[in-house]
N, C-alpha and C positions, 0 to 999 in steps of 0.2 A: 504494500500500500504506500503510495507517495506521502511524503511528509510535507505539510504546508505550515508556514508560520508567518506571523507578522510581528514586528517589534512593537512592544508597548512598554514604554519606560515612564516612571514617575519623573516629575520635573527635578532637575539637578539643583537642589536648594543650597548646597554647601559652597558653590562657587558663584560669586556675584559677577555676572557677565555684563559689564557696562558697555563694552565694545567688543563685538564678536570678531574673532580672528578671521583673516582672509579665507582660511580653510573652511571655517564653519559657516561663512556667510551664505554659501549656496546650498546648504543642506535642506532637505525636505523636513517638514514637521512629522512627528511620529504617526499621525493619522494618515499621512499620504504615502507611507512606505510600501513598496511593492512586496508581494509574496514571492517565495522561491520554492521550487519543488525539487526533491531529491529522491529518486527511485533507485533502490539497490536490488538488483536481480540476483537470484541464486537460492540455494537451499538454506532454510533458516536453521538456527541452533535450537535443539530441543532443551527443555528445562534441565534435564540431567547433564547434558553436555555443557550447559552454561555453568552449572555447579562445578563440574570437572575442570573447566577452564579457570575458574576462579581459584580452585585449589592448586592447580599447577602454577598459577601466577604467584600465589602465596608461597609455595615451595621455592620458586625461583629466587624471590627477593628476600625471604626471611629464614629459610631452612639453613641450619648449621651443618647439615650433612652434604658433603660435596657430591656424593653419588646421586642423592635425591635432586640436587640442583641441576646437575648435568642431564639427568633424565627428563626433568621438567623443561629445561632449555631446549633439548632435542625435539620434544613434542611441540613446544610453542613455536619453534622455528618452522616446523612442518605446517603449523596452522597459518603462520604469516605468509608462507609461500603457496598456500592453497589457492586454486582458481576461484573459490567462493569466499575469499577472505574479505572482500568489500562488503557484501551483505551481512556477513557474520560480525564484522566490526561494528556495523550500524546497530545490530541487535544488542551487542555488548554495551554500546554506549547508551542505548535506550533502557536496558533492563538490569544491568549489573550495578551492584552497590559497592563492589570492590574497587578501591582506587588502583590496585595493581592491574586489574583486568581492563580498566579504562585506559591506563597507561599503555598496555599491550595494544589495544585498539588504535590509539593515537599513533604509536610508533609504526604499527603495521600499515596504516593508511599513508603515513609519510613515506615509507619505503615504496608503497604501491604507486603513488602519484609521481614520484621522482625517478622511478626505474626507467632506463632507456628503452625497455621493451614494453612499457605500459601501453595498454590498448584504450585507455580512457581518452575520450575526446575533450576538446576545450569546453564544450557545454557540460560534460560530465564533471569536469574538475571545478567549473564555476558553481554548479549546483552543490557539489560537495563542500566547497568553501563556504557558500551561503548557509548550508546546513550546520556546519561547525560554528559559524557566527551565531546562528539562532540557538544552538545547543548551549553555547557559553552564556548567552543573554538570559536564558531561563534556568541555568544552574550556576548561579553566581558564587555559591559556597563550596565549589569543588576543592579537593586537595590541591595545594599550590603546584606540586610537580605534575599533576594531571592538567591543570590550567596551562602550565608552561609547555607541555607536550602538544596540546591542542593549538596553542598560539603559534608554536613552531610549524605545525602543519599548515596553518593559514599562511604564514610567511613563506614557506617553501612553495606552496601552490602559486602564490602571487608572483614569486620570483621566476618560476619556470614558465608561467603564462604571461609574463610582462609584455611580450610582443605579440601575443595572440590577438588578432584583429578580425572583427566581424563588420560587414558593411552596415548592418543596422545598429550594432551595439558599440562599434568602435573598439578601442583597446579594453577588452572585457575585464581585465584584472586590475586596471589602474584606478578603479573606483574604490579600492580598499580604503583610501583616506576618507571618503564620504561614509563608508560603512562604519568606520571607527568613530567618526563624528557622531553617529547615532548613540554609541555607547557613552560618549561624553555628555550627552543630554540626559543621561539616566542618573542613578544613585551614585553614591561615593564608590561603592564596590564596582559598579559598571565602569566608572571613569578609570579606576585602576586597571581593569582588564583591557580597556581601550588603549591606555598608554602602554601596557605590556605588549599589545599587538604591534603598535608602532615601533617599540623598542626591538622586538624580535625581527620585524621587517627590515629595519636599518641594519641590524647585525647580520641578517641573512644576505642582504644585498652586498654587504662588505666582506663576505666570506667566500673564498674560492673552494668549490667542490672538486673532488678528485675526478668525478664523472663528467665534468664540463671543461671545455678548453679555456685557456686563459683569455683568448680573444672574446669568446662568448660572455665570460664573466665580466670583462671590462666593458663590453657593449651594454650589458644589462645594468651594471653599476653606474656607468656614465649617464645612461638615460634616466635612471632613478635619481641620480644626483641633480640633473638638470630639471626634471619634472616635479619632484616631490620633496627632496631633502630640505630645501630652504623653508618650505611651508611647514614641515614637521618641526623644524627647529624654532621657527617663529611662534608656532602654536604652543610649544612647550614653554617658551619664555613668557608668552602672554598669560598662560594659565598659572605660571609661577608668580606672576605679579598679582593675579586675582585671587588666588587661593588664600584662605585664612590659615597662615602658618602657625598661629598660636593654638589652634585647635588640634589636640592630640589625635583625634579620630581621622584627621586629614593627613597625618604624617606619612602613611603608606603611599598616598597619592603624590605628596611632595617628593618622597624618595624615588618613585618611578619617574617622575618628571625630571629630576636631576640626573638620573641614570640615562634617560632619553637624550637630554642635552649633551651629556658627556659622550655618548656614542655617536651622536651627530657630528660633534666637533672632532672625533677621532676617526671619522670616515676617511678612507683612502681616496682622496679627491682626484688625484691625477694618475691613479693606477700604478704606483710604484711599489706596491706590496711591502710597505714599511714593516720591519720587524719590531714589535713592541718592546722586545728585550733591549733594543738600542734606542729607546725613545728619547733619551736625554740629548741625542744628537740630531733629532729630526726637526723639521719645520713643517707646520701644518699649512698645507697649500689651500688656504681659504679662497673660494672662487671670487672673482671680481664683483659678481652680482651681490655678494654678501657685504660689500664694503659699508653700506649705510649702517649695518648693525654694529660696526666697530668704530665708525667715525664719530658718533655722538657720545661714545663711552657709556651709554646707558646699560649696555649688556654687561660690561665690566662691573659697573656699580651694582647691578642686580645681584651678581654672584658674591661680591664682597659683602653686600648687605645681608644676603642669606647666611653667609658664614657666621656673622655676629648674631643672627636671630635664631638660628636653628640649634638644636642639641648637637653635641659633638659627633654622634654617629652619623647624622645627616649632613653636618657641615663638611664631612669628608668628601661627599659627592660634589659639593659646591667647589671645594679646592681642586678636585679632579677636573672640573670644567675650567677653572682658572689656569691650570697647567696647560691646557690646550690653547686657551686664549692668549697666554703669554708667548706661545710659539707660532702665532700667526705670521705668515711670511712677511718679510720686511717690505717687499714691493707692493703690498696692499696699500701702503700709505705714502704720502709725500714726505719729504724730509721734516717739514714742520709737524705734520700729523703724527709721524713716528715718534718724534720727541715728546709730543703731548700725550700720546698713548703710553709711552714708557713712563712718563711722569705719573699718570693715573695708576699704572701698575705698581710703581714704587710706593706711592701714597697708600694704596690698598694693603700692600705687604707690610708697610711700616705700621699701619693701624692694627694689623694682626699681631705683630711683634709687641706692640704696646699693650694689647689685651689678649694674651695667648691662652685664655682659659680652655678653649676647645682643643688646643694642641695636647691636652692631657690624654686624649684618645689616641692610641697607637697608630691606627690607620690614618687618622686626620693628620697627625704629626708627619707620618711618612709621605703623604701627598704634599704637604707643605714643603718638605725638603726637596721634593721633585720640582715644585714651583720655583724655589730659589735657584736651582741649577738651570732650569729652563730659561729663567730670566737672563742669566749671564750667557747662555748658549746662543740666544737670539739677538743679544745686544752687546755692543762693544764696551769695554771698560771706559774708553773715552767718552762715550755717550752717557754713561752713568755719572761720570765725574762732572758733566756740565749741569746736572740737576742741582737745584738749591738744597734738596733733601739729602744729597749724597753723604755728607759727613755723618748726619744722624742715622741714616739708613745703614751705612757701613758699621757704625757702632752697635746698632741693634742686632744686625746679623752676626757680628762677632760675639756679642754677648750670648745670643741664642746658640751659636755653635759651641762656645765654651760650656754652656750649661748642658747641651746635648752630649758632648764628649764625656763630661763628668758623670752623666747618667747612662753609663755604657750599657747596662742591661736593657733599659727601655729603648735605646736608640740603635741597637746593634745592627738592624737591617737598613738603617737610614744613614749611617756614617758615610757610606760610599758617596751619597749625593752631596753631603756637606763638604767632604774633602774634594770632591769633583768641582764644586763651586769655587773653593779657594785655590785649587790647582789652576783653574781657568783664569782666575783673577791674577795670580802671580805670573802665570805664563804670558799674560798680556802686557806686563810691565815694560818689556823691551820696546814695545810699540808706542809707548807714551812719551810725549815730549818731556825733556828734562825739567823744564820750568813748571810743568803741571804737578800738582800734589795729589798723589793717589791714596795717601794715608795708610797704605798696606803695612808699611814698616811699623806702624803704631800697634796693629792688632795681630798680625800674623805670628810674630815670635811667641806671643802668649798662647795662641791656638796650638802651635807646635808643642809647646811645653805641656799644655793640658792634655793633648793627645798622648804624649809619651807617658806622663805620670798616670793618666787614667788607665792605660794598658797595663801598667805595673800593678795598679790597684785591683784590676779585674782578676788577676791571678788568685788573690786571696779570696775573692767572692766565688770563684770557680771551685776552689778547694773546700770552702766552707759550705756552700749550698749545693754542691754536686750538680752544677748546671753545665750546659754545653760550653766547651772551651773554644774561644775564637781561634786559637792556634791550630785547631783540628780542621778548620775550613781553609784549605790551601788557596782556593780561588779568591774568596773575599779578602783573605790576608794579603795575597799578592797584589790585588787591586789597591787596597788601602796604602800599602807600603810604597807602591809605585807613585801614587798621588802625593804622599808625604815627601818623597824624595824631591819633588818639584817645589812643593810649598816650603820645605826647609831651606831652599836656596835663597829665600828672601833675607835670611840672616843666618848664613851657614856657620859662621864661626861660633856664635852663641849656642846654636843647636848642638854642635859638636862638644862644646864645653859642658853643656848639660848632660849629654850622653856619657861623657868621660866621668863626670862627677857621680852620676847614678850608677854607672858600671863599677867604678872603684868601690863604692860602698857595698853594693850587692856581692861583688866578687870576693871582697874581704870577708864579709860575713859568711859567705858560702865556704870559703877555705877554712875558716875557724870551725864551722860545723863539721866539715869532713875530718878534720884533724882531731876533734874532741869525740872520739868514738865511744867513750864511756857514757857521755851524756847526750848522745845524738838524738835529735828531735826530727823524726821523719817528716812531719808536717812542715816544719820550718825548712827542711832541706828541699822539699817539693816546692815550697813557696819561692825560695831563692832560685831554684832551677827554672821555674816558670818565668820569673822576672828577668833572669839572665837570657833566656830564650828570646823574649821580646827585645831586649837590648841588642842582642847579636843580630836579629833580623833587621832592626832599625839601622844599626851601623852598616850592615851589608848594603841595604838599599840606598842609604844616604851616599855611600861611596859609589854605588852603581849609578846613581843619578848623574855622575860626571859625564856619562855617555852623551847626554843631550846638551852639554855645555862646552864651549870651545875655550873659555878663559878660566879653566878650573885649576891651572897650575899653581895658583896662589894657595890652594887648599891642600896641596900634597903633604905638607909637613904635618898638619893636624890629622890628615888621613893616616899617615904613618903611625901616629900615636894610637889611633883607634884600632888599626890592624894589630899592633903589638899586643894590645889588651886581649883581643879575641884569641890570638895564638897562645898567649899565656894561659888563658882560661881552658883552651883545648888541651894543653899539656896537663893541666890539673884534672880535668874530667877523665882523660884517657888513663891517667895513673890510677884512678879509682874505678875504672870501668868493670873490672872483674868482681867488684863488690856491689856496685849499684850503677845504674846508668839512667839518664833522662832522655827519653826518645825525643821530646820537643827540643831539648837543648842541642842534641846532635844533629837533628834536622836543620836547626837554625845555623849551625856551624857549616854544614854542607851548603846551605843557601848563601851564606856569607862568601864562601869560596867561589860560588857561581858568579856572584856580583863582582868580586875582586878580579876574577879572571876576565870579565868583560872589558875592564879598563886598564889593567896593569899586566896582563899576560896575553900573548898571542900576536897575530899579524896585524899590521896597519892600525895599531892602537897607541895610546899615549904611554910613553916610557918616561917615568919620572925618577930622576936621580935622587930627588929629595925624599921620596917615599922609601926607597931602598937604603938611603943614607940613615934615615931614622931607624929602619929595621936592623941595619947593620950595627948601629951604636947600641941598641937595646937588646937585640936577640942574636946578633951575629949572622943575620941573613942579608948578605951584601948584594945579591943579584936575583934575577928572575929564576935561574936554575935552582938556587937554594930554596926559594919559596915553593917551586914546583915539587921539590923533594919532600917538603913538609906536607903538601897537599896529598901526594901519593901515599905517604906514611899514614895519613888519616884515612885514606881510602882503604888501605890494607887493614887497618885496625877495625874499621866498620864492617868489612866483609868477613872478618874473623869473628867478631864479637856480637854482631847485630843480626844474625840470621833470623831471629824470632820477629824482627820488625820488617815487614814488607816495604813499608814506606821509606825507611832508612836505606834499605838495600836498593830500592829503585832509584832514589835520588843520588845515592853514592855512585851507582853504575852509570847513570846519566852524566854525572860530572866527569867520570873517567872517559866516557865516550866523547863528550864535548872536547876534552883535552886532546884526545887522539885524532881529532879531525883537522887540527891546525897543521899547516905545512911545516912551520918551524918548531912549533911546540911539541909535535910528535917526535921530532928528531932530538930535541932536548930531553924529552921524557925517556927515550930509548937509552940514552947514555947514563941514566940514573941507576945506581945499584939497586934501589928499591924496585924499579921496573924489571931489571934483570932477575931479581928474586922471584917476582910473579911469573915471568916467562919460564923459569926453571922449576917452579913448584906449584903449578896450578892444579892441585889435587885436593882430595877431601881432608887430608891430614892438616893442611894449612888453611884451607878455605872450606869449612864444613858444609856450606850450601851446595858444594859440588858432589857431595856424597849421596847416599840413598836416604832421601827425606820424603816425608809425606807431603801431599799438596797443601795441607793446611799449615805446614811449617814454613814453606817458601814456595813462591810462584816460580816454576821451572823456566818460564820465559825469560827470567833475568839472566839465565845462563847464556842465552843467545847474545844479549847485549854485552856481557862480560867478554865472551870470546870474539865478538866483532872488534872490540877495542884491542884485545890482545893480538888479533890477526893484523890489525893495522900497525901495531908496534913491531910485530915480527917482520912485516914486509919492509921495514926501513932498510935492513941489510940482509934480507933473505936471499934475493937473487935466485940462483939455481942450487943453493947449498942444501943438498938432500939430507946430509947428516944432521944439520941444525933442525930441519923440518921434522925428521923422524924423531929426534929427541923431544921436540916440542909436543908431538902427538902421542908420546908414550902413555900418559894417563888415559887418554881415550882409547888407545890401542889395547891396553890392559883390560879396560872395561869390556870392550867388544869381544876379546878373547874369552873372558869369563862368561859372557852371554852365549857365545858359540858353544862352549862346553856345556852350559846349562841346557840349551835347546836340544842337545844330543842326549840329555838325561843322565849326565855323569856327575852332577853336583846336587846339593841339597837346597839350593836357593829356592825360595818360594816364588810362586807366579807373580806376586805383586813386586817382589824385589827385581825380578827379571824385567818386568815392565818399566820400572823406574830407571833401571840401568839403560835400557834401550832408549827411553825418552831423553834421559840426560845426554847420552852420546849423540842422539839426533840433534838436539838443540845446540850442543857444543859444536858439532861439525858444521851445522848451518851457519852459526855465527862466524866461524873461520872462513867459510865459503863466501859469505857476504863481503868480507874484507879482502879476499883474494881476487883482485880485479884485473890481473894481467895474465898473459899466457903461461909464464914460467911458474908462478905460484899455483895456478889452477892445475897445471900439469902434474906438479908434485902431489897435490891433493888427490887427483884422479887416480894416479898410480897407487896411492895408499889405499883408497877405498875400493877400487876394482882390481881383481874380482874377490878380494879377501872378505870384505865386510858388507857389500851392498846386498847380498843375499839375506843377511840377517834381518835387514829392515823389510824386505819383501815378505819374509816368513812371518814377521811380526804383524804385518797387515793381514796375512791369511789367518792367523790365529785369533787376533783381537780386533777384527774389522768393525765391531760395534762399539768399541771403547775409544771415544774421541781423545782421551788422554794419551793414547798411543798413536792413533791414526793421524791426528793433526800435525804433530812435530815430524813424524816419519814422512808423510806426504810432502810437507813443506821442504824437508831436506832434499828429497829427490827433485822437487820442482826447482829448487835453487841450483842443484847440480846440473840441470838441463838449461839453466838460464844463461844465455850468451851475453852477459853484461860486459860492456866495454870491449867487445870482440875478443874475450879471453879464450873462447873455445875455437882456437885456430890450430888444427892438428897438421902435422907434416903429411905430405902426399903418400908416404909409405905407411902411415899409421892407420890402423882400423878403429881407433878410439871413438871416432864420431859415430860409426855404426854400432859399436858396442854400447856406447852411452844411450843411443836411441832404443836399442833392444831392452836395456834395463828400465828405461822410462816406460816403454810399452808393457813390459812384464809387470811393472808396478801398477799401472792403470788397469790392466786386465785382471790382475790378482785382486785388487781392492774392489774394482767395479763388479767383477763376477760374484764376489762374496756379498756385497751390499745389495745386489739385486735379489738375493734370496730372502731378504728380510721382509717380513709382513708389515702389518700396520704398526706405525710408531706414534705414540701420543703427540699431539700438536706441539706441546710445550717442549718436547725433546727432539722434534723433527730436525731442526737446524743443526744442533750440536751432534746428533748421532748419525745423520745421513747427509743433509744438504751441504754442510761445511766441507766434508770430505769430498763430495762430488765437485764442489766449487774449486777446491785445490787441484783435483784431478784434471779439471778443464784447463786450469792455468798451466799445469804440467804439460798437457798435450799441446797447448798453444805455444809454449816455450820451445818444445821439441820440434814443432813443425816450422817455426819461423827462425830457428837458430842458425840456419845456413851451414850446418856442419854434417849434413847427410844428403846424399843423392838418392831421393826416394824412388826414382825410376829404376835404379840399379837393384834395389831390394826386390822388386817384383820380378825383374829380369832373372834373378838367381833363385827365385822361389822362397825368399825370406818373407814370412807372413807377419812380421812384427808390426808393420804399418797397417795392414788389413785388420789385424786383431785389435789394435788400439782404436781404429776408426769404428769398428763394429761395436765395441763395448761403449764407445761414446754415444752411438745412436741408441743403444739399449738404455743407457742411463738417462738420456735426454727424454725419450718417450715415456719413461717411468715417472717423470715429473709433471704434475699439473702445470698448465701454461701460466697460471697466475703466480706460481712460485718464482718464476724467473724475474718478475719485477717486484714482488713482495719482499724479496730478500736481496738487498743491494749488492752484497758481496757475491752472490750467485750470478746476478746479472753482469757484474763487473768482470767476471771470468768467462761467462758464456758468450757474450756478444763479441769481445775481441777474438775468441777462438773461432766463432762463426765467420768473422771477417777474414781470418787467415784461410779457413777451409774454402770459402767461396772465391778467394783470390787465386789460390794455387791448386785446389783439389776439386774443381767443379765436375770433373769426370766422375768422381765418387759420389758427390751430392746428387748429380742428375740421374744416377741409376738406383737411388734409394726407392723404397716402396712409396706409393702415392701418399699414404697417410703420414709418412715421415716428412715428405716434402711439404705437404700442407701444414704440418705442425711447425716446421722451420719458417715458412713464409708467414704464418700467423704470428709467430714470435717476433718476427721483424715488424709486422704491422703494429703489434703492441709496443714494441720498442720505439717506433716513430713518434708515439704520443708521450714518451717519457719526458719528465722534467729535467732529467740528467742529460746535459748536452753531449757528453761523451758517448752515452748509450745511443742517443738519437743519431749522432754523426756516424757511429759504427754501423748502425742499421742501414743508413743511406748507402754507405760504401758496400756492405754485403748485398743489398738489394741490387745495386748497380752491377756488381759482378754477376749475379744470377741472371739479370735481364740481358746483359751483354752476351753471355753464353747462350741463352735461349734465343736471342735474336739472330745470332750468327748461325746456329744450327738450323733454325727454321728457314732462314734465308738460303742456306745451302740446299735444303730439301726442295725449296721452290725453284731454285735455279739449276738443280741437278748437279751441283758442284761438290757433292760429298766425297767423290773419289772412291777408289776401290781399296780393298784391304782384306787381309786374312780374317780379321775379327772386327765386327761392327757392333759396339755395345748397344743395348736397348735403353734408351733414355726415357724414363718415366716422366721426367720433367717436361719433355716436348709435348706430352699429351695434355698438360695443364691448361693451356689457353682454350682448348676446345672442350675439355671435360668439365672444368670449373672456371669459366670466364669471369664470374663475379669476383673471384679472389683478386686478380690483377686490377679489375675495374674499381673495386673498393679502395685499393691502395692508390690508384690514380686520383680518385675523389679526395682521399685524405690528404695527399701531398699537395694537390692543386688548391684545396681549401686552405691549407696552412700557408702556402705561398701567397695566395690572394688576400686573405683576410686576417691573418695573424701576424704578430710581430716575430717574423722568422729570423732567428739568430744564426741559422746555418743555411743561408740561402744557396751558397755555392754547393754544399753537400746535397741539398734537396734537388738541385737542378740536374744532377747526374742521373739518378734513377727516373726522374720525371720524363726525360727524353725517351728512355727505353719504354716506359709505360705508354707514352703517346704513340710511338711507332708501332708497338705491338697491339694497340687498341685504336687504330685510326678512325674507324667508323664510330665507335663509342665516343671518342673524344669530340668528333664533329657534332654528334647529337647533344652531348653535354654542353658544348660551346653555344649551340643554337638556343638551348633552353635558358642558359644564363643570360644571354643577350636579350631574349624575348621577355624575360621577367624584369628587365630594367625599365625605369620610366621612359616614355617614348623619346624624350629629348636626350636620353643618355645611351640609347641603343646603338646609335651609329659610332659613338666614341668607344664603346665597349667592343664593338665588332672590329674596329681599327686596332685596338689593343691586342686582340687575339691574332689578327692578320700579321701584326708586327712580330708577335711571339714566334711564329713559324716562318718568318721571312728569311729566305736563304738557307733553310734547314733541309738537308738532303736525307734520303732514306738509307742511312748507314749509321754506324756507331763509331766512326773514326774520331780520333782526338780532336781534329780540326772542327768537325761537326759538333762535338760536345761543347767545345769552347765557344763556338758561335751561339749555340743555344743558351749557354750560361749568360752571355752578354745580352742576348735578347730578353732573357728572363728579368734581368736587372732593369732594363728599360720598361718591360711590361709592368713590373711592380710600381715603378715610378709613375707611369702614365695612368695606371689603374687608380692610384691614390688621387691623382689630379681629377680624373674622370668622376670618381665617386665622392669627391670632397663635399659637394653640396647636396648629394642625394639623401633623401630621408628614408629610403627603403632600407629595411634591415636585411642585408644580404645573407646573413648566416642563419637566421631563424625563420624569416618570413619569405624572402624572395627566392632563396635557393631551392631547387627541386629536392625531393626526398633523397635522391642519390648523393647529394652534396652534404647531407647532414652527417655529422660524426659524433 
């Protein structure tokens, strides 16, 4: 039975509408509202089925039993995908009292109306939208999350139908604003729902869906911006002025109005997809048409006034709007207007700072900190200084900053913004004229002092209250210290004097505590260690801040004093490391060495005699080499003593790796006795993490980093010295010999021990291989591993193919072995090593692939780690083997070697075992598959063309999916692969037509050649997709797209002509001739061949085609991608 309704709302008594907004002025009265019918056809839900659905929904959302939840989810997914889901959802909405069931109905309807395969017509969707509007109007007390789901459904329908046009109805879904206006004439609850609808509509229009192209999204968002966004924003500000904000019952409406204002101002006005995480650097690109709202300052005054009038929780949303208003693009104003606008902003901020009661709310405080930094991001220091209010404003901001830093627990998430503000202020000083007074020297030293002392005070609070330690957040800590390193330059000498004073006091107390073992206070020790950790971090970043300053030589003497203190502290802590150790303090010391290295060690950096003079006088460290030796000894100490700390191990090894990358520093390192000790004793006896350890003790990936650094050091004077190399490899050789014996059953090692030994050897060997980048060193490694040990790793894959702990490092080792990095795989003409290497690569792929194909269903959460990751590495291994240029693959077949054929066949089996969606759902899998496919299509099309039709269709479908990827590298690779396929196909078909195939003893059967006739729609769809992208989207890879496009046009000439005629005929009459000329020019001078000359000509034509098309369509109002294009052009 159809459902009819009419809106009947009581008069909106809570808003005194003196002047109706432009949006409301054309609304019909409630009595004149039209009715809407919605008929849902299908099988109804019986009462017992309704009860069952409600029970399943309850189990899905509230059951604590995971099995019950999964069973309920599986059943409800089947319900949502049922052909009868539409009428069943309607019955659920009408009859169910369960909020969860209503949520299911709303989410199912949303999926239904936005599905690319949806059969709902525009009229059906319009009736559904009107039905949901009526449903909401008559059930105003629904659970909030149900209301939100239904409102999202309305917004999604409106977005997808934004360009649906009917001759009698016009743009059917653009009347959503009028429909919402009817809610605003109702009760307070109706008004809230109406504003929610507008909020979700703006949010939906500003959100890019994965199922829609970027061009379609921008087209819709741009039209919505021009047609409706301004009206929505002015409506919200008008209602904010009219609503009685002192009435607590109206506060929900005020909240939603403020949210609506905020999201309107946060709209992506120019389609640059701004990342909100970097919002402090953005400019809000307010349209020129909005200028009147900003020029009279009434909008600013509205939100500043609301801040002072509303309770703190709601004032937060007001400040959020001010954040966006402060970021309005500078070009929106003239110079005079900009200065006046800035003055109003500063006055408003100043008033908040003078009456900061609402800032006691953490969220409001956070938004206000964002407002401060936005103010400086969008305006120059010089502009601020011209204001009469500047001295008082700066004083208030400094006072606020100092107070915030002292309240470190309350402001922990907002310190970044405050430091960013002062960093920008100090960073602008060099651009200020000398005679101008910026007053920063008055306040910045105190801010730096308070930051430092407050960080020391927070250590005691962390220990006392057992709260989150800021030292544990590496990202936030690094950001703050980088910012402080700039701020501290405002008064560098006094900052260093303060650090020295605080450091001396803490270090002295710490030393006394360590020495007085009989009365040792553990809490006091932890306190001093935490404070010293902060001070070492601060010293490191203050010194590291030299990198950005060219005139830092004057500070070298005091830098030397700071460095001396840290090195003396390190000696003290290392001496007691066997008794106790502070993870935070050792991490800080490693961080200090990283910062010191940036400026005082390495190539093309500052070499200060003054720093080393100070170090020589106090510590006897007279030059860079001696300091390097100190750093290496610390690295050795950490690797020996801190195996239990993954964080220290990782940072220590990264320091070692960074030192080994420098051309001169690696040579200086190699000459050190401490480095020679490591090269001679890299075994479990001296470095416990190289032994048999469990994964929870140490991450075995750190071994690869360790051996990569050692490999670079060994390479300094390795040359072709086989004896030195053999000695270096002794620990790994001994491990593999033990494994070989164990696999033969002659030892009592457990299976887990064998696994750990294999994994360790694999990671160690791969690290060495990464470093060995020349022919000589690679040759030494290959002679060592083949044939003695490579079989061990293949056997490990056969035995433990489902254990990613074993398979991942093992496959990565073989993949690195096959990687021709820096042309290191250059064998002599008499050497069979290239073929032998490929055979082992093939055997590895076949062994692992054959085993993994026998595995049945794997739980979704384990699918990647247990299967897809290994397959991805196998694809990378095959790709490296095929494009390494160290094997003549034609010779293999000539002499009956099946290594190539076996590897290719297992690749095909692995590929078709994967659902197509996995290729793009897992980025690492796509990053290995598409480059491999590009190599196969470039050099092995004979193999590809003879595959089974279903495999060929799978491969081409994967290319079609890849063409729509947001990853440019994937998209480019797909274009190249498709071009190779089309070129092969065109040449073979052309030979058949001309009879130029030639004779031969063997003519392969090319299944690929049957594709254009058997499944013509496949290539036609790809032609549609690429042409659509080139014509209507922001094509970033136009050159790459042009290559396969020519092949598709030549292979589908008749279809292309039909498509062209349809596109031209659907243009406005006055545009048809220019569109036709554009297509004529596209094919002008193009011959029926795939020669390089013809391709280049087409690429040139395509560039002209895009340019002319843009000019031709510039003034056209037709929506070419949603409304004007024929169905075949829709993607």
